[in-house]
C-alpha positions in Angstrom: -12.1 20.8 -2.4 -9.4 21.2 -5.1 -6.9 24.0 -5.0 -8.7 25.7 -7.9 -11.8 25.9 -5.6 -10.1 27.7 -2.7 -12.1 30.7 -1.8 -10.7 33.7 -3.6 -9.1 36.7 -1.9 -9.7 40.3 -2.8 -10.2 41.1 -6.4 -11.1 37.4 -6.9 -7.6 36.1 -6.5 -7.2 32.7 -4.8 -4.4 30.3 -4.2 -2.3 31.4 -7.1 -1.9 34.8 -5.4 0.8 33.2 -3.2 3.1 33.2 -6.2 2.9 36.9 -7.0 3.4 38.4 -3.6 -0.2 38.7 -2.4 -0.1 39.2 1.3 -1.9 36.7 3.6 -3.2 39.5 5.8 -5.7 40.3 3.1 -7.3 36.8 3.4 -9.8 35.8 6.1 -8.7 33.4 8.8 -11.1 30.8 7.3 -9.3 31.1 4.0 -5.9 30.8 5.6 -7.0 27.6 7.5 -8.4 26.2 4.3 -5.0 26.8 2.6 -3.1 25.3 5.5 -5.0 22.1 5.1 -5.3 21.8 1.3 -2.4 23.6 -0.3 -0.1 21.3 -2.3 2.8 20.3 -0.1 5.4 21.7 -2.3 3.8 25.2 -1.9 3.7 25.0 1.9 7.2 26.6 2.5 6.2 29.7 0.6 2.8 29.8 2.4 4.6 29.4 5.8 7.0 32.2 5.0 4.2 34.6 4.1 2.2 33.6 7.2 5.1 34.6 9.4 4.4 38.2 8.4 0.8 38.0 9.6 0.5 39.2 13.3 -3.1 38.2 13.8 -3.5 35.7 16.7 -5.6 33.3 14.5 -2.9 33.5 11.8 -0.3 32.5 14.3 -2.3 29.4 15.1 -2.7 28.7 11.4 1.0 29.1 11.0 1.6 26.3 13.6 -0.9 24.1 11.8 0.9 24.6 8.5 4.3 24.0 10.0 3.0 20.7 11.6 1.7 19.6 8.2 5.0 20.5 6.5 7.0 18.7 9.1 4.9 15.6 8.7 5.2 15.7 4.9 9.0 16.0 5.2 9.1 13.0 7.6 7.0 10.9 5.3 9.1 11.8 2.3 12.4 11.1 4.2 11.0 7.7 5.4 9.9 6.9 1.9 13.3 7.7 0.4 15.0 5.6 3.1 13.0 2.6 2.0 14.2 3.1 -1.6 17.9 2.5 -0.5 18.1 -1.0 -1.9 16.3 0.0 -5.1 18.7 2.9 -5.6 21.7 0.6 -5.3 20.3 -1.7 -7.9 19.4 1.3 -10.2 22.9 2.6 -10.0 24.2 -0.9 -11.1 22.0 -0.6 -14.2 19.0 -2.6 -13.1 16.3 -0.1 -14.1 13.3 -2.5 -13.8 13.4 -3.7 -10.2 10.3 -5.6 -9.0 9.3 -6.1 -5.4 7.6 -9.5 -4.8 5.4 -10.5 -1.9 2.4 -12.8 -1.1 -0.7 -12.7 1.0 -2.7 -15.7 2.4 -0.2 -18.2 3.7 -1.9 -18.4 7.1 -5.6 -18.7 6.4 -7.6 -21.9 6.5 -9.5 -21.1 3.3 -9.0 -19.4 -0.1 -6.1 -19.1 -2.4 -2.6 -17.7 -1.8 -2.1 -14.5 -3.8 1.2 -12.9 -4.8 2.1 -9.6 -6.5 5.1 -8.2 -8.3 5.4 -4.4 -8.6 7.9 -2.2 -10.5 8.0 1.3 -9.2 9.7 4.3 -10.9 12.5 6.1 -9.1 10.4 9.3 -8.7 7.5 7.5 -7.1 6.1 8.9 -3.9 3.2 7.3 -2.1 3.2 8.8 1.4 1.0 6.2 3.1 2.7 3.2 1.6 3.7 0.6 4.2 3.6 -3.1 5.0 0.1 -4.1 4.2 -0.4 -5.6 7.7 0.1 -2.1 9.2 -2.6 -0.5 7.2 -6.3 -0.6 7.8 -8.5 -1.9 4.9 -9.6 1.6 3.7 -6.0 2.9 3.6 -4.8 -0.3 1.9 -7.4 0.2 -0.9 -6.4 3.8 -1.3 -2.7 3.0 -1.4 -3.3 0.2 -3.8 -5.0 2.6 -6.2 -2.1 5.0 -5.9 0.4 2.2 -6.6 -1.7 1.3 -9.8 -1.4 4.9 -10.9 2.3 5.2 -10.7 3.7 1.7 -11.1 5.7 0.8 -14.3 4.2 -2.7 -14.0 2.1 -4.9 -11.8 1.7 -8.6 -12.0 -0.6 -10.8 -9.9 -0.5 -14.5 -9.5 -2.2 -17.0 -7.3 -2.3 -20.7 -6.3 -5.6 -22.4 -5.8 -6.7 -24.4 -2.8 -6.2 -27.6 -4.8 -2.6 -26.5 -5.5 -2.0 -25.7 -1.9 -3.3 -29.1 -0.9 -1.2 -30.8 -3.4 2.1 -28.9 -3.0 1.9 -27.5 0.6 1.6 -23.9 1.4 5.3 -23.0 1.0 5.6 -24.4 -2.5 2.1 -23.0 -3.5 3.2 -19.5 -2.3 6.4 -19.9 -4.4 4.3 -20.8 -7.4 2.0 -17.8 -6.9 5.0 -15.5 -6.8 6.5 -17.0 -10.0 3.2 -16.4 -11.7 3.1 -12.8 -10.5 6.5 -12.2 -11.9 5.5 -13.8 -15.2 2.4 -11.6 -15.3 4.4 -8.4 -15.3 3.9 -6.4 -18.5 7.6 -5.7 -18.6 10.4 -8.2 -17.9 12.1 -7.3 -14.6 15.8 -7.1 -14.5 16.0 -7.8 -10.7 13.7 -9.0 -7.9 13.5 -8.0 -4.3 11.6 -10.8 -2.7 10.1 -10.7 0.8 11.4 -13.4 3.0 13.0 -16.4 1.3 14.6 -16.7 -2.1 12.1 -17.3 -5.0 13.1 -20.6 -6.5 13.3 -21.0 -10.3 12.7 -17.3 -10.8 15.0 -17.0 -13.8 15.8 -13.4 -12.7 18.6 -12.1 -10.5 17.2 -11.5 -7.0 17.8 -10.6 -3.4 15.7 -12.1 -0.6 15.0 -9.6 2.2 13.4 -10.9 5.5 10.8 -8.3 6.5 11.1 -6.8 3.1 7.7 -5.2 3.2 8.9 -2.9 5.9 12.3 -2.2 4.3 11.6 -1.8 0.6 9.0 0.4 -1.1 8.7 -2.1 -4.0 8.0 -5.0 -1.7 5.6 -2.9 0.4 3.7 -2.0 -2.8 3.5 -5.7 -3.8 2.3 -6.6 -0.3 -0.6 -4.1 -0.6 -1.6 -5.1 -4.1 -1.6 -8.8 -3.1 -3.6 -8.2 0.1 -6.2 -6.0 -1.5 -6.6 -8.5 -4.4 -6.9 -11.5 -2.1 -9.4 -9.6 0.2 -11.6 -9.0 -2.9 -11.5 -12.7 -3.8 -12.5 -13.6 -0.2 -15.4 -11.1 -0.4 -16.6 -13.0 -3.6 -16.3 -16.3 -1.8 -18.3 -14.9 1.1 -21.2 -14.5 -1.3 -20.9 -18.1 -2.3 -20.5 -19.4 1.2 -22.1 -16.8 3.5 -22.2 -19.1 6.5 -18.4 -18.9 7.1 -18.0 -15.1 7.3 -15.2 -15.0 4.8 -15.7 -11.2 4.2 -14.9 -10.5 7.8 -12.0 -12.8 8.6 -10.7 -13.5 5.0 -10.3 -17.2 5.8 -8.0 -16.7 8.8 -8.5 -19.0 11.9 -10.5 -16.6 14.0 -12.9 -18.0 16.7 -15.8 -17.1 14.4 -14.3 -19.1 11.6 -13.5 -22.1 13.8 -17.1 -22.2 15.1 -18.4 -22.1 11.5 -16.1 -25.0 10.6 -17.2 -27.0 13.6 -20.9 -26.4 12.7 -20.9 -26.7 8.9 -17.7 -28.6 8.1 -15.3 -27.5 5.3 -16.5 -26.1 2.0 -14.6 -26.6 -1.3 -12.6 -23.5 -0.6 -11.1 -24.8 2.7 -7.6 -26.1 2.7 -7.1 -29.8 3.6 -5.8 -29.1 7.1 -8.6 -26.7 8.0 -10.8 -29.2 10.0 -7.8 -30.3 12.0 -6.9 -26.7 12.9 -10.5 -25.9 13.8 -10.6 -28.8 16.2 -7.5 -27.6 18.0 -4.9 -29.8 16.3 -1.9 -28.9 14.2 
């Protein structure tokens, strides 16, 4: 329910009444709980201050609920700002278009390796943003949509199974990342790359091991790359349903190994897949 749909108080006044001194004691406890859960976070301090004047027992419980929500919001914002530390140093040096770069799909036995490059604005705030590996699929998709809404630029690149087989996975991942950077709608002035340096990037860069946990820009790229690759693997699942790609995304799970042993590799399996499936490598 949007804030405009919050049940109105006396005289038909609803959530906006907090701004003109309307006392919470004139709202029902149900209305207070609704506000504690749905009020925009920047309005929670005012709501909490007014609730402190309400002596009803239920209002005291609602007050604690609102305080917990506000404390959590402050922790998330503080954590988000801490992970902008590297970007802020680069922005202060005049690099206003800083792109985080990361890839997804180095470890699977099948499917492409996908990379993303993301430029975030300094005022971005995506509370749930994190290393894509730490997010469940539903949260990843929701965060990816939020990244798309606020990003100054997103580029996606990939390297095919044929390129992985020809180049090896390291060089194919590098190729995918260069393609992601080239696909950005705006030319980046600096790159923050997860892990190792991106060779032949043509842009100043810093390589940050574990960058998806230390930089918001890299975390955003990791989420975009993972969500995009998962979508590709869902499409491959419809072409090759016997392998279960939609469930394991090409990773060497027991289910995937059994399917490989039974059916052999399909055209989307990497050259080393049968060896891995048989316990080698």
